[in-house]
KOLZAVO-314034 format. One record per residue (C-alpha): residue in one letter; x, y, z. Coordinates in Angstrom, 2 decimals, always signed. Each point is the difference from the previous one (the first is absolute). Layout:
REM KOLZAVO-314034
{rest A; px X; py Y; pz Z}
...
END
This chain:
REM KOLZAVO-314034
{rest M; px +137.83; py +95.61; pz +52.65}
{rest K; px -0.27; py -0.24; pz +3.79}
{rest K; px -3.70; py +0.80; pz -0.23}
{rest I; px -0.59; py -2.71; pz -2.61}
{rest T; px +2.00; py -2.53; pz +2.04}
{rest F; px -2.09; py +0.73; pz +3.09}
{rest L; px -3.28; py -0.53; pz -1.85}
{rest F; px +1.34; py -3.13; pz -1.68}
{rest I; px +0.98; py -1.58; pz +3.33}
{rest L; px -3.41; py +0.80; pz +1.45}
{rest L; px -1.77; py -1.53; pz -2.98}
{rest V; px +2.04; py -3.21; pz -0.21}
{rest S; px -0.40; py -0.56; pz +3.74}
{rest I; px -3.77; py -0.16; pz -0.33}
{rest I; px -1.21; py -3.49; pz +0.74}
{rest G; px -2.28; py -0.27; pz -2.99}
{rest S; px -3.22; py +1.91; pz -0.40}
{rest N; px -2.24; py -2.79; pz +1.20}
{rest A; px -1.11; py +0.29; pz +3.63}
{rest Q; px -0.66; py -3.76; pz +0.06}
{rest N; px +3.77; py -0.57; pz +0.15}
{rest L; px +0.08; py +1.43; pz +3.52}
{rest N; px -1.36; py -2.02; pz +2.91}
{rest F; px +0.51; py +1.36; pz +3.51}
{rest S; px -0.65; py -1.79; pz +3.29}
{rest D; px -1.51; py +1.49; pz +3.15}
{rest S; px +3.50; py +0.33; pz +1.48}
{rest T; px +0.93; py +2.71; pz -2.47}
{rest N; px +1.60; py +3.10; pz +1.48}
{rest V; px -1.26; py +3.29; pz -1.44}
{rest S; px +2.20; py +3.11; pz -0.03}
{rest L; px -0.09; py +3.52; pz -1.34}
{rest I; px +3.23; py +0.76; pz -1.88}
{rest T; px +1.16; py +3.61; pz -0.35}
{rest C; px +2.92; py +1.16; pz -2.14}
{rest S; px +1.65; py +3.39; pz +0.40}
{rest P; px +0.13; py +2.43; pz -2.96}
{rest G; px +2.45; py -0.47; pz -2.86}
{rest E; px +1.77; py +2.37; pz -2.34}
{rest E; px -2.24; py -0.40; pz -3.07}
{rest V; px -2.95; py +2.36; pz -0.31}
{rest Y; px -2.51; py -2.87; pz +0.10}
{rest A; px +1.68; py -1.32; pz +3.18}
{rest K; px +0.16; py +3.29; pz +1.92}
{rest F; px -2.89; py -0.93; pz +2.29}
{rest G; px +1.02; py -3.55; pz +0.91}
{rest H; px -1.98; py -3.19; pz -0.44}
{rest T; px -2.31; py -2.37; pz +1.87}
{rest G; px -0.79; py -3.70; pz -0.36}
{rest I; px -1.71; py -2.84; pz +1.87}
{rest R; px +2.23; py -2.94; pz +0.91}
{rest L; px -1.45; py -3.47; pz +0.44}
{rest K; px +2.43; py -2.49; pz +1.51}
{rest D; px -1.21; py -3.58; pz +0.33}
{rest A; px +2.58; py -2.54; pz +1.19}
{rest Q; px -2.47; py -2.87; pz -0.45}
{rest S; px -0.54; py +0.73; pz -3.71}
{rest N; px +3.58; py +1.24; pz -0.46}
{rest L; px -1.26; py +3.33; pz -1.33}
{rest D; px +1.51; py +3.40; pz +0.75}
{rest V; px -1.36; py +2.68; pz -2.32}
{rest V; px -0.84; py +3.69; pz -0.13}
{rest F; px -3.23; py +1.21; pz -1.56}
{rest N; px +1.07; py +3.11; pz -1.85}
{rest Y; px -2.45; py +2.58; pz -1.37}
{rest G; px +2.79; py +2.02; pz -1.61}
{rest I; px +0.61; py -1.84; pz -3.28}
{rest F; px +0.02; py +2.22; pz -3.08}
{rest S; px +1.93; py +0.29; pz -3.25}
{rest F; px +1.42; py +2.99; pz -1.83}
{rest Q; px -0.48; py -2.00; pz -3.19}
{rest T; px -3.77; py +0.50; pz +0.17}
{rest N; px -1.27; py +1.87; pz -3.06}
{rest N; px -0.04; py +3.76; pz +0.64}
{rest F; px +1.11; py -0.61; pz +3.60}
{rest Y; px +0.99; py +3.59; pz +0.81}
{rest F; px -3.06; py +1.51; pz -1.66}
{rest K; px -2.25; py -2.37; pz +1.94}
{rest F; px +1.88; py +0.74; pz +3.22}
{rest I; px -0.44; py +3.75; pz -0.45}
{rest K; px -3.68; py -0.46; pz -0.74}
{rest G; px -0.43; py -2.30; pz +3.01}
{rest E; px -0.84; py -3.11; pz -2.01}
{rest T; px +2.91; py -2.20; pz +1.08}
{rest D; px -0.80; py -3.63; pz +0.78}
{rest Y; px +1.97; py -1.91; pz +2.63}
{rest L; px -0.01; py -3.73; pz +0.67}
{rest L; px -0.03; py -2.24; pz +3.04}
{rest G; px +2.90; py -2.44; pz -0.12}
{rest V; px +1.47; py -2.60; pz +2.32}
{rest N; px +3.75; py +0.12; pz +0.55}
{rest Q; px +2.18; py -2.51; pz +1.76}
{rest T; px +1.06; py +1.77; pz +3.18}
{rest P; px +3.79; py -0.59; pz -0.38}
{rest L; px -0.04; py +1.50; pz -3.51}
{rest F; px -2.22; py +2.86; pz +1.13}
{rest L; px +2.34; py +0.84; pz +2.88}
{rest A; px +3.13; py -0.38; pz -2.13}
{rest E; px -1.15; py +2.71; pz -2.38}
{rest Y; px -0.73; py +2.45; pz +2.80}
{rest E; px +3.34; py -0.82; pz +1.57}
{rest K; px +1.62; py +0.89; pz -3.31}
{rest R; px -1.95; py +3.25; pz +0.04}
{rest N; px +1.48; py +0.71; pz +3.44}
{rest S; px -3.44; py +0.19; pz +1.60}
{rest I; px -0.95; py -0.90; pz +3.55}
{rest V; px -2.67; py -2.71; pz +0.15}
{rest W; px -2.21; py -0.36; pz +3.08}
{rest E; px -2.32; py -2.88; pz +0.87}
{rest Q; px -3.02; py +0.19; pz +2.29}
{rest E; px -1.39; py -3.44; pz +0.79}
{rest L; px -3.74; py +0.26; pz +0.60}
{rest E; px -2.11; py -1.53; pz +2.74}
{rest L; px -2.81; py -1.63; pz -1.97}
{rest K; px -2.40; py -2.79; pz +0.90}
{rest I; px -0.26; py -3.01; pz -2.29}
{rest E; px -3.30; py +1.22; pz -1.46}
{rest E; px +1.52; py +3.42; pz -0.70}
{rest K; px +3.02; py -1.57; pz -1.71}
{rest R; px -2.26; py -2.12; pz -2.18}
{rest E; px -2.07; py +3.00; pz -1.01}
{rest L; px +3.10; py +2.06; pz -0.83}
{rest I; px +1.70; py -2.81; pz -1.94}
{rest N; px -3.17; py -0.82; pz -1.97}
{rest S; px -0.43; py +3.69; pz -0.81}
{rest L; px +3.60; py +0.26; pz -1.25}
{rest L; px -0.27; py -3.18; pz -2.07}
{rest E; px -3.27; py +1.20; pz -1.54}
{rest N; px +1.68; py +3.30; pz -0.82}
{rest L; px +2.92; py -1.89; pz -1.58}
{rest K; px -2.15; py -1.63; pz -2.67}
{rest P; px +0.87; py +1.25; pz -3.51}
{rest E; px -3.32; py +1.78; pz -0.39}
{rest N; px +0.40; py +1.78; pz +3.37}
{rest R; px +3.71; py +0.85; pz +0.16}
{rest K; px -0.16; py +3.31; pz -1.80}
{rest Y; px -1.15; py +3.17; pz +1.73}
{rest R; px -0.10; py +3.69; pz -0.83}
{rest Y; px +2.80; py +1.62; pz +1.98}
{rest N; px -0.78; py +3.14; pz +1.98}
{rest F; px +2.90; py +1.75; pz +1.70}
{rest V; px -1.92; py +0.83; pz +3.19}
{rest F; px -3.11; py -2.14; pz +0.27}
{rest D; px +0.89; py -3.30; pz -1.66}
{rest N; px +3.66; py -0.98; pz -0.12}
{rest C; px +2.50; py -2.64; pz +1.13}
{rest A; px -0.42; py +1.08; pz +3.65}
{rest T; px -3.75; py +0.55; pz +0.24}
{rest R; px -0.83; py -3.37; pz -1.58}
{rest P; px +1.89; py -2.07; pz +2.62}
{rest R; px -1.44; py +2.23; pz +2.74}
{rest D; px -3.56; py -0.59; pz -1.19}
{rest K; px +0.48; py -3.74; pz -0.50}
{rest I; px +1.35; py -0.47; pz +3.51}
{rest L; px -2.47; py +2.25; pz +1.82}
{rest D; px -2.96; py -1.51; pz -1.88}
{rest A; px +1.00; py -3.43; pz +1.27}
{rest V; px +0.26; py +1.10; pz +3.65}
{rest D; px -3.07; py -0.94; pz +2.04}
{rest G; px -0.53; py +2.61; pz +2.69}
{rest F; px +0.17; py +3.72; pz +0.72}
{rest I; px +3.22; py +1.57; pz -1.27}
{rest S; px +1.41; py +2.89; pz +1.95}
{rest F; px +2.83; py +2.25; pz -1.20}
{rest K; px +2.32; py +2.12; pz +2.08}
{rest V; px -1.04; py +3.64; pz +0.38}
{rest D; px +1.30; py +1.79; pz -3.06}
{rest A; px +2.43; py +2.65; pz +1.24}
{rest N; px +1.82; py +0.43; pz -3.30}
{rest S; px -2.56; py +1.65; pz -2.27}
{rest K; px +1.35; py +1.25; pz -3.32}
{rest T; px -1.38; py +1.01; pz -3.35}
{rest Y; px +0.46; py -2.31; pz -2.97}
{rest R; px +2.56; py +2.44; pz -1.38}
{rest Q; px +1.97; py -0.03; pz +3.26}
{rest W; px +0.02; py -3.79; pz +0.15}
{rest V; px +1.36; py -0.20; pz -3.54}
{rest G; px +2.59; py +2.68; pz +0.79}
{rest E; px +1.43; py -2.13; pz +2.80}
{rest Y; px +0.97; py -2.68; pz -2.49}
{rest V; px +1.17; py +1.97; pz -3.04}
{rest G; px +1.69; py +2.89; pz +1.84}
{rest E; px -1.17; py +3.60; pz +0.23}
{rest E; px +2.63; py +1.63; pz -2.23}
{rest T; px +0.14; py -2.55; pz -2.82}
{rest W; px -1.08; py +0.17; pz -3.62}
{rest L; px -2.36; py -2.91; pz +0.59}
{rest K; px -1.75; py +1.90; pz +2.80}
{rest F; px -0.18; py +3.10; pz -2.22}
{rest G; px -1.65; py -2.01; pz -2.77}
{rest I; px -2.43; py -1.65; pz +2.42}
{rest D; px -0.96; py +3.38; pz +1.48}
{rest L; px -0.71; py +1.31; pz -3.49}
{rest V; px -2.45; py -2.80; pz -0.86}
{rest F; px -1.60; py -0.24; pz +3.46}
{rest G; px -3.05; py +2.21; pz +0.47}
{rest M; px -1.62; py +1.40; pz +3.11}
{rest D; px -1.42; py -3.43; pz +0.94}
{rest A; px +3.56; py -1.06; pz +0.91}
{rest D; px -0.01; py +2.55; pz +2.83}
{rest I; px -2.81; py -1.74; pz +1.87}
{rest I; px +1.08; py -1.82; pz +3.17}
{rest A; px +0.20; py -3.69; pz -0.88}
{rest P; px -2.27; py -2.08; pz +2.28}
{rest Q; px +1.87; py -2.55; pz +2.08}
{rest F; px -1.29; py -2.93; pz -2.04}
{rest E; px +0.85; py +1.60; pz -3.35}
{rest S; px +3.51; py +1.00; pz +1.09}
{rest M; px +0.80; py -3.70; pz -0.14}
{rest F; px +0.44; py +0.25; pz -3.77}
{rest L; px +3.69; py +0.35; pz +0.94}
{rest P; px +1.58; py -3.36; pz +0.95}
{rest I; px +2.01; py +1.23; pz +3.00}
{rest V; px -3.02; py +1.85; pz +1.39}
{rest L; px -2.01; py -3.21; pz -0.44}
{rest M; px +2.66; py -1.94; pz +1.91}
{rest T; px +0.02; py +2.55; pz +2.82}
{rest E; px -3.80; py -0.03; pz +0.27}
{rest F; px -0.13; py -3.82; pz +0.02}
{rest Q; px +2.43; py -0.02; pz +2.91}
{rest G; px -2.61; py +1.82; pz +2.09}
{rest I; px -3.15; py -1.86; pz -1.10}
{rest K; px -1.92; py -1.94; pz +2.63}
{rest V; px -2.90; py -2.38; pz -0.61}
{rest L; px -2.93; py -0.32; pz +2.40}
{rest E; px -1.99; py -3.19; pz -0.58}
{rest N; px -2.65; py +0.67; pz +2.63}
{rest K; px -0.59; py +2.18; pz +3.04}
{rest D; px +1.06; py -2.70; pz +2.45}
{rest Q; px +3.54; py -0.30; pz -1.38}
{rest S; px +2.93; py +2.37; pz -0.05}
{rest P; px +1.12; py +1.34; pz -3.39}
{rest V; px +2.76; py -2.01; pz -1.68}
{rest P; px +2.79; py +1.60; pz -2.10}
{rest L; px -0.30; py -0.92; pz -3.67}
{rest V; px +3.80; py -0.27; pz -0.32}
{rest K; px +1.51; py -2.71; pz +2.19}
{rest K; px +3.59; py +0.12; pz -1.28}
{rest Y; px +2.04; py +2.75; pz -1.58}
{rest R; px +3.41; py -0.53; pz -1.57}
{rest I; px +2.36; py +1.31; pz -2.65}
{rest L; px +0.68; py -2.47; pz -2.80}
{rest I; px +2.51; py +2.13; pz -1.90}
{rest D; px +2.10; py +2.71; pz +1.59}
{rest P; px +2.58; py +1.41; pz -2.45}
{rest N; px +3.45; py +0.63; pz +1.40}
{rest T; px +0.16; py +3.36; pz -1.71}
{rest T; px -2.80; py +2.45; pz -0.55}
{rest K; px +0.33; py +2.47; pz -2.83}
{rest V; px -0.68; py +3.56; pz +0.98}
{rest E; px -0.93; py +2.14; pz -2.96}
{rest L; px +1.38; py +3.51; pz +0.37}
{rest N; px -1.71; py +2.55; pz -2.20}
{rest K; px +2.49; py +2.41; pz -1.52}
{rest W; px -1.38; py +3.46; pz +0.67}
{rest Y; px +1.06; py +1.29; pz -3.40}
{rest S; px -2.06; py -2.67; pz -1.77}
{rest E; px -3.21; py +0.56; pz +1.99}
{rest P; px -3.01; py +1.55; pz -1.76}
{rest I; px -0.09; py +3.07; pz +2.24}
{rest F; px +3.62; py +0.92; pz -0.88}
{rest I; px -0.44; py -0.64; pz -3.74}
{rest F; px -3.16; py +2.10; pz -0.18}
{rest C; px +1.53; py +2.82; pz +2.05}
{rest L; px +2.78; py +0.10; pz -2.60}
{rest F; px -2.63; py +0.09; pz -2.72}
{rest L; px -1.73; py +2.88; pz +1.79}
{rest A; px +3.30; py +1.90; pz +0.28}
{rest L; px +0.63; py -0.57; pz -3.71}
{rest G; px -3.47; py +1.29; pz -0.83}
{rest V; px +0.47; py +3.17; pz +2.06}
{rest F; px +3.50; py +0.60; pz -1.41}
{rest S; px -1.18; py -0.40; pz -3.59}
{rest M; px -2.83; py +2.42; pz +0.71}
{rest L; px +2.49; py +2.63; pz +1.15}
{rest F; px +1.93; py -0.53; pz -3.22}
{rest E; px -3.17; py +0.44; pz -2.04}
{rest Y; px -0.44; py +3.54; pz +1.31}
{rest K; px +2.99; py +1.07; pz -2.10}
{rest V; px -1.06; py -1.80; pz -3.18}
{rest A; px -2.72; py +1.40; pz -2.20}
{rest H; px -0.74; py -3.18; pz -1.92}
{rest I; px +0.61; py -3.36; pz +1.64}
{rest K; px -1.23; py -3.45; pz -0.93}
{rest P; px -2.29; py -1.64; pz +2.61}
{rest Y; px +2.18; py -3.07; pz +0.46}
{rest F; px -0.21; py -0.12; pz +3.77}
{rest D; px -3.73; py +0.69; pz +0.28}
{rest S; px -0.79; py -2.44; pz -2.78}
{rest L; px +1.99; py -2.81; pz +1.65}
{rest T; px -1.52; py +0.71; pz +3.43}
{rest L; px -3.54; py -0.01; pz -1.34}
{rest I; px +0.47; py -3.17; pz -2.04}
{rest I; px +1.48; py -1.93; pz +2.95}
{rest T; px -2.61; py +1.13; pz +2.54}
{rest G; px -2.78; py -0.48; pz -2.54}
{rest F; px +1.10; py -3.56; pz -0.76}
{rest A; px +0.08; py -0.80; pz +3.74}
{rest G; px -3.48; py +1.50; pz +0.24}
{rest L; px -1.26; py -2.23; pz -2.82}
{rest V; px +1.21; py -3.10; pz +1.87}
{rest I; px -1.68; py +1.17; pz +3.21}
{rest L; px -3.18; py +0.89; pz -1.89}
{rest Y; px -0.14; py -3.51; pz -1.45}
{rest L; px +0.52; py -1.61; pz +3.41}
{rest T; px -2.57; py +2.28; pz +1.64}
{rest F; px -2.81; py -0.80; pz -2.41}
{rest F; px +0.83; py -3.40; pz -1.49}
{rest S; px +2.12; py -1.95; pz +2.49}
{rest V; px -1.67; py -2.31; pz +2.50}
{rest H; px +2.90; py +0.37; pz +2.41}
{rest P; px -1.11; py +1.28; pz +3.40}
{rest L; px +1.23; py +3.35; pz +1.32}
{rest V; px +0.69; py +1.58; pz -3.42}
{rest H; px -3.31; py +1.81; pz -0.42}
{rest H; px -0.84; py +3.61; pz +0.99}
{rest N; px +3.58; py +1.08; pz -0.71}
{rest F; px +0.69; py +3.72; pz +0.48}
{rest N; px +3.46; py -0.33; pz -1.55}
{rest L; px -1.86; py +0.60; pz -3.25}
{rest L; px -0.25; py +3.66; pz +1.00}
{rest W; px +3.72; py +0.59; pz -0.55}
{rest L; px +0.67; py -2.92; pz -2.33}
{rest N; px -2.53; py +1.32; pz -2.48}
{rest P; px -0.36; py -2.52; pz -2.89}
{rest L; px -0.70; py +2.87; pz -2.43}
{rest N; px +3.57; py +1.20; pz +0.55}
{rest F; px +1.16; py -2.85; pz -2.22}
{rest I; px -1.73; py +1.58; pz -3.01}
{rest I; px +0.82; py +3.57; pz +0.96}
{rest G; px +3.69; py -0.89; pz +0.22}
{rest F; px -0.06; py -0.62; pz -3.77}
{rest F; px -2.34; py +2.90; pz -0.78}
{rest L; px +2.53; py +2.45; pz +1.44}
{rest W; px +1.89; py -0.29; pz -3.28}
{rest V; px -3.02; py +1.02; pz -2.08}
{rest K; px -0.09; py +3.81; pz -0.12}
{rest P; px -3.66; py +0.35; pz -1.09}
{rest L; px -0.98; py -1.87; pz +3.17}
{rest R; px +1.93; py +2.24; pz +2.39}
{rest K; px -3.04; py +2.12; pz +0.83}
{rest A; px -2.10; py -3.08; pz +0.83}
{rest I; px +2.85; py -1.31; pz +2.18}
{rest Y; px +0.07; py +3.39; pz +1.74}
{rest Y; px -3.62; py -0.48; pz +1.15}
{rest Y; px +0.68; py -3.66; pz +0.81}
{rest S; px +2.76; py +1.16; pz +2.33}
{rest Y; px -2.61; py +1.76; pz +2.17}
{rest F; px -1.89; py -3.27; pz +0.28}
{rest N; px +3.17; py -1.94; pz +0.83}
{rest L; px +1.03; py +2.60; pz +2.57}
{rest G; px -3.37; py -0.45; pz +1.70}
{rest L; px +0.57; py -3.76; pz +0.21}
{rest L; px +3.44; py +0.51; pz +1.51}
{rest L; px -1.42; py +2.33; pz +2.63}
{rest L; px -2.64; py -2.62; pz +0.80}
{rest A; px +2.80; py -2.54; pz +0.43}
{rest L; px +1.57; py +2.32; pz +2.58}
{rest L; px -3.37; py +0.23; pz +1.75}
{rest V; px -0.18; py -3.80; pz +0.13}
{rest L; px +3.43; py -0.02; pz +1.64}
{rest V; px -0.91; py +2.69; pz +2.54}
{rest L; px -3.30; py -1.67; pz +0.94}
{rest S; px +1.60; py -3.49; pz +0.05}
{rest V; px -2.74; py -1.36; pz -2.25}
{rest Q; px +2.53; py -2.41; pz -1.47}
{rest E; px +3.56; py -0.67; pz +1.02}
{rest M; px +2.49; py +0.76; pz -2.76}
{rest N; px +3.60; py -1.10; pz -0.18}
{rest T; px +2.42; py +2.73; pz +1.11}
{rest A; px +1.97; py -0.50; pz -3.20}
{rest S; px -2.98; py +1.38; pz -1.91}
{rest Y; px +0.26; py +3.40; pz +1.73}
{rest P; px +2.91; py +1.25; pz -2.15}
{rest I; px -1.84; py -1.06; pz -3.16}
{rest I; px -3.21; py +1.77; pz +1.05}
{rest T; px +2.05; py +3.11; pz +0.84}
{rest L; px +1.77; py -0.17; pz -3.36}
{rest L; px -3.29; py -0.36; pz -1.89}
{rest L; px -1.45; py +2.97; pz +1.87}
{rest I; px +3.01; py +2.20; pz -0.71}
{rest R; px +0.33; py -0.96; pz -3.67}
{rest N; px -3.74; py +0.25; pz -0.58}
{rest A; px -0.15; py +3.46; pz +1.60}
{rest R; px +3.08; py +1.04; pz -1.96}
{rest W; px -1.59; py -1.16; pz -3.25}
{rest L; px -3.13; py +2.05; pz +0.75}
{rest V; px +1.95; py +3.15; pz +0.84}
{rest R; px +2.33; py -0.33; pz -2.99}
{rest T; px -2.83; py -0.71; pz -2.46}
{rest K; px -2.22; py +2.76; pz +1.40}
{rest H; px +2.89; py +2.44; pz -0.32}
{rest K; px +0.38; py -0.94; pz -3.68}
{rest Y; px -3.70; py +0.47; pz -0.70}
{rest D; px -0.07; py +3.33; pz +1.84}
{rest K; px +3.03; py +1.14; pz -1.95}
{rest R; px -1.56; py -1.01; pz -3.31}
{rest G; px -3.22; py +1.75; pz +0.94}
{rest K; px +1.91; py +3.15; pz +0.88}
{rest Y; px +1.77; py +0.08; pz -3.35}
{rest S; px -3.25; py -0.73; pz -1.84}
{rest N; px -1.69; py +2.97; pz +1.71}
{rest Q; px +2.95; py +2.28; pz -0.84}
{rest N; px -0.14; py -0.99; pz -3.65}
{rest A; px -3.74; py +0.56; pz -0.09}
{rest N; px +0.32; py +3.51; pz +1.53}
{rest S; px +2.73; py +0.98; pz -2.41}
END
């Protein structure tokens, strides 16, 4: 309900969809607005907007590239595939700020030092983008989102050479994301599963600004050089906090609910059940079947993202080595006795993939979430156990067959 309310307030605060309703004078102040992350998954990375405040025209609005609706047909399927469309909207600044105050977010404002011609170019570009036929854009988590669009609009309007501070905080895309979602969370575990090796490339300084707070920090250090005879001028002339919550929620992860703890328990259960199986001649493959079906299903999702999603950073994913999609089928085939011999040979293939996954870890080809280590270990142990147990049965049958033939 809170999510729906938030989207409703954003939508009703839009001042029409016609850019002709907005007329700004040359005295308009232009600011970059940055909002700190919220609790919802879609708000974990914060938000960015462009504020235009014109006392002469009595306008104070925020151009917001983050409008979307969960009511869109097949929203989640489109989001997974990377075909989510976002909209540019214009929100009245008081309503915009009120919602982020309710969310308990900090809101910063950086007023920009722009010449009249630069303001006109920026405003005309935003108004053109606001037209009904131009408002929609294909959202891209890294390269085209609610932070990169304001960045590009502002920098494109600046006339002169733009110089950034020396980047002393280089991180990979995966590391940047980890700073916002937490390293030992289920969200980070899921992100690490779907991210491929491309996420472990150091993000260039310009591209790291896909995160709103990073964008704000970089803007604070930008200087503009108009010509060689003048000194560079800071792009940001004023910096202030518009909303500063009295209380800041600190989320404490309970260690017993973290992925690494849960999967270590699962590993312990798998080893314990294996010890029990030594004393039982005939045992149903409940545990192995469940493990294979779950890991196989996860592998199918990753396989789909790897080959069909247009999201960046999800391709070339070596998690498919241990989350083998074929496991999903094999998990059901374990119950079909005539297929046991075929599964026996499949286990050699699967064991090879698991060993390759270990090689990927050792060589640091792709960073894998630490919570995946217990699962990989469990799959190795259970797979090896299945091979030994099945081979022992076949050897035993062969021995008895030879004895009967000799007699």
